[in-house]
C-alpha positions, 0 to 999 in steps of 0.5 A: 477667551481671556486668561481669567475667563479660561481660569474660571472655566477650568475651575468650574470644570474641576468643580463639576468633575469632582462632583461627578466623581463624588456622585459615582463613588458615594452612597446617597446620604454621604453624597448630599453632605459632600455636595454641600461641602463642595458648594461651600469651598471657595476659589483660592485667593489670588495674591497680587503684588504692588509697586512702591512709590518712589515719590511722584511715580504713582502714575507710572506705577498705575500704567505699569500695573495695567500693562502687566495685567494685559496677558498679551503685553506681558507675554511680549515682554517675556519673549524679548531677549537681551542682547549685549551687542545691540542693547545698552548695559542691563542697568540702562536697558529699559526693556530688560528692567521692565522684564525684571519688574514683571517677573518680580510682580509675578513670582516675587517673594514680597507683597510689593516691589520697587521700580528703582531699577526701572527709573534708573534705566530712564536716567532719572535722578531718584 
């Protein structure tokens, strides 16, 4: 079961559980009113963040977003640990920069983030 399926399944169970609680505790006329209110409630909107294009980085951005949306790959990136003894400086360490980028996509405050630190770790001249 994917994370998305699990999330939908949990949401469905939550809705079912709230319907059961309502039916056990309310009188029949109010029950019908509340059931219609529950049916009208929508799933909370998920907000996805994007990547800013530095100029000719759109293909790289789409690949990064596809990899980010893979829960197994994202978890593998998050599990990796930076070691200054074996890795390059943080600014030149590609895995560290991908980790930072994924974190910004997941919990960042803005609607998009930039890939400039990542492309900098590639030693590209942007």
